[in-house]
N, C-alpha and C positions, 0 to 999 in steps of 0.2 A: 683543341685537345686531341683531335684526330691526327694520327700520322698517315701520310700518303705513302703507300707502297711505291717504290720507284727504284730506278737503277742505282741510286745513290745510297750509301750506307746510312742507316739511322744514326743520329747523334744522341738518342735518348728521348727522355719525355718530360724532364722537369726543370729545365732552366725556365724562368717566367716567360720569356719570348718564346721559346721552342714549344713550352708547354700549351700555348694558345695560338700563337701566330705561326710558328714553324710547323704546326700541325693544322693546316688551314681547312678543317672540316666543317666550316659553319653551315654549309649545305652540301648536298650530294653533288649537285652540279657545279658548284663553285669549286669544290675540291678536285673533282675530275678535271675541270678546266686548269686549275693550278698544275695538276699532274701533267697535263699535256703541255703547258707552257714551259714548266721548269725541267723536265726531264724526258724529252722525247726518246724512245727506244733506239739504241744504236745497234742491238743484237737481238735475234728472235728469242734468246733465252730470257732476255729482260722482259720481253713482251708478256711472257707466259707467267704472270704473277698470280698469287692465289686470290687476292681481293683488291678492290679498289682502295678500301680504307683498312688500315691497322688502327684500332681504337684503343690501344693499351694506354695512350695518354690520358683518356678520360677514366680509366679504371685503375690507376696506379697512384698512390698517395704518399707523400714524403713523410719521413719520421725524423726525429732528432738523432744525433750521433750517439754511438754507445751500444751496448749489448741490446738483444732483442727483449722486449718487455716480458716478464714473468708473471705479471699480475694485471688486473683490469686497470687499476690505478696507473700503473706504469705505461700501459698502452695509451691511455688518454694524455698523459703527460708528453709522451714521446711524439704523438701525432700533433699535439698543440705546438711543440717546438718545431716540428718539420713545417707546418704552415707559416709560422711566423718567420721562418728563414726565407719563404719565397714570397710571401705577401705582407704588406704593411697594413695594420689595422688601427686607424687613427683613434677610434673609441674604445679600443681594448675589448674586454670581454672573454668568455671562454669560446674557443673554436670547437672543442671536441667534448661531447658527453657520452657516457656509457652507462646502461642501467640494466639490473636484474641478470639472471644467469650465473652460473659458476664457472669461472674462467678456466679453460679457453673457450666456454660458451658464454654468449652475451645476448641478453634479451633485445636491447636496442642500442645501435652505435650511430650517432649523429654528429656529422661535421658541418659546421656552420661557418662559411667563409664569406658570407654576404658582405659586401662593403670593402673587401680586401682589394688593395691596390698593388698592381704590378709595376715594377721598375724595369724598363727594358734594358738599362744598363747595368743593373745590379750584380748579375751573374754572367755578364758577357764573357765568353771564352771558356766558361765552366762546363764540363760534360754533364749532360742530363742523365736522370736515373734511367736505367735499362735493366729489366728483370734478366737474371741469369738462367732462371729456370730451376735452380737449387732451392727448393722449398724447405725451410728449417722448422717452421711451426705453422699450424693451421688454426683459424679461428672460425667458429660457427656462430652466426648472427642471425637472429630471428627476423629482425627488421633493421635494415641499414638505409641510411639517407646522407647524401652529400648535397649541401645547398649553397650554391654560389650565385645568388640572385640579388645584386649583380656582382660581378668582379669589374674592376676599372682598369684601363691601361690607356694612358694618354687621353683622358677625357671620354674615351669610348667605353661603353658599357656592354659586357657579355653576361648573359644569363645562362647558367647551367645547373641542372639538377639531376641526380642519379639516385634511384631508389631500387632496392632489392629486398625480397623476402626469402627466408630460408636460404641465407647466403654462406658460402664458404670463402674466406679471405686468407691469403698466403702471406706469411712473413718470411722475408728474405733479405739478403744483402746483394746490392748491385756489384758490378765488377771493381768499383773503386771502395768497397766496404760500407757503403752507406745503407742503412736500413730502409726498408719500404713496405707497404701494405698493398696487396693487389687483390681485386675482386676475381676469383677463379670460377665460381659456379653459383647459380642462384635458381630457386624454383621459378621465379618470375622477377624480372628487372626492367626498368625503364630509364632511358636517357632523354632529357628534354633540354633542348639548347634553343636560344633565342637571341636576337640582336637586330637593331634597327639598320635598314639599308645605309643610312648616313654613317653609322658606327662601323659597319663593315668596310665602308670606303675609306674611312680613317685608318682602319687597320690594315688594309691592303696597301696603302701609301706608306704605313710604318714599316710592315713587313718586307715590302719591296725594296725600301732604302736600307733595312738591314742586310739584305742579301746582295744587293746591287752595288753598294759603295766601292766594294773592292775591285769592281770592273769599271769604275768611273761612271756608273749609271745612277741618276737621280730620278726618282718618281715624284712628280709634281702633283698629279691628281689622278684619281680613278672614278670611273662612272659605271656603276653596276646595275644590271636589270636582271631580275629573276622572276620568271612567271611559271605558275604551276596549274596543272589540271588533274583533278583526282588525287592529289597528294603523291603521286608517283610518276607523273610525266612533267618534265622540267625543261624549260627553255632558258638559257643564261647568255647573257652578253656582257663583255667587259671592255671598257675602253681605258687604255693607260696612257697618260701624257708623261713623257720622260725627256730627259736630256742625256746624251752620251757626251760626256765632256761639256762643251758649250752648245752641242748641235741638238736641235729638237727632233724627237722621233716619237710618233704616236702609233699605237697598235690597238687593233680591236679583234677581240676573240669571241667566238659564239660556238655554242654547242647545244645539242639536244640529247636528253637522257630519259630512257624508259626503264622503269623498274618492274620486274614481273613478279608473280605470286611465290616464286621461289627465292626471291630476294637477290636476284641477279640484275646487274645494271647494264644496259646496252648504250654505247654512245654513238651518235650518228650526227649528220649535217655539220661537220666541223668546218669552221671557217676562220681564216686569219688574214686580215687587211691592214695595211700600213698607210700612215699620212705623215704630214710634215716632212722635214728634209730627209731624215734617215729611216723613217718607218718603212717605206717600200722596200727598201734595201734590206733590212733586217728580217722582214717576215718572209723573204726569199728563202732564208736558211731554216726558218721554223716549219714552214709548210710540209716539207717531206716528212719530217717527224710526226706531225699532227696526222697525216694521212694514214700513217701505220695503225692508228687507233680507230679509224673510221669503221663502224660496225662491230667494235670490239665488245664482248660481252663477258662479264665475270662477276663472282660474288660481290656484294656490296661492302660487307663488313668481314673482318677477321678478328678474333678475340683472343686475349692472352690466356694461355693454358689449354686452349682447345676444347673446353667444356661448354661454352656458351654458344647459342645459336640465335641468329636475328630471326624473329617471327613476323614483325610488321614494322613498317615505316610510314610516316606521313610527313610531307614537306610542304611548307606554306612559303610563297613568295610575296613580292610587292614591298611595300615600305617597311613591313616588319617581317623578317625572316625566322622561320622556326622549324626546327626538325624534332619529331618525336619518334623514338625508336624503341620498340618493345623486344626484349630478348630474354633468353633463359636456357634451361635444359632443353 
């Protein structure tokens, strides 16, 4: 659900694969490591980015095609259609409910996508939703909740919950004319993400093969280790067993991340080693880019709209990885 700021242009946020795998923000350290692996800076301008994470993917919600809703009932119906486009719900049921208030004010807006199944091939090649910044209507919601505990992709489970009080949500169309709803502001909000280490490894293999097939790279397995101290000091290592064509190539990446009280993250102790036939050769090209990040410090999150600020974050490693972020005005 997170998007990593990088030198590559964003492709949007709501293809099922890009919404969760193309935005690999399962943990701070893991996402930083992916940033290092996928897009080492080639110019100084690319290095000076605003934040490690752009989290609009977790705060933008798809809607059904057509005009923007003019009533509470139309909003509920449009959001329900939007989620059924992106997720499959075998047991049916209502994905969205809204109660109380006089539209465009709502007392409680609840999105329940628990049990939703992502199909990695369903929207392949389709551009994801991307906010344009042109707000057409605003909705005030006293209590907002998005519950995706769990969402399922290729037998891997992802748990995601977003809550907000005294929230402002923007209605707008993306560049392709598709309507969307975005959390722009809130008195207090929380994002709670969790997944098992085993499921993260499954998703790493799936995501790696999605991006690597065009280069003739096949990711065969991933071994991930995340350890944390005090919720803000993280050590991460990742070993990828791959094949380039028919030739094996193994790569091991490691990084240390410290998050300070101002919610800035500093990356250090970067390592990249190779094994098998091609691994040592490949990491020779990766190391110079990695070293440009050694000691880099930047804000952890950037939010859509610019109104929200990160106040606190706690990260849990081990067999069950969890990220809890508190943010708001």
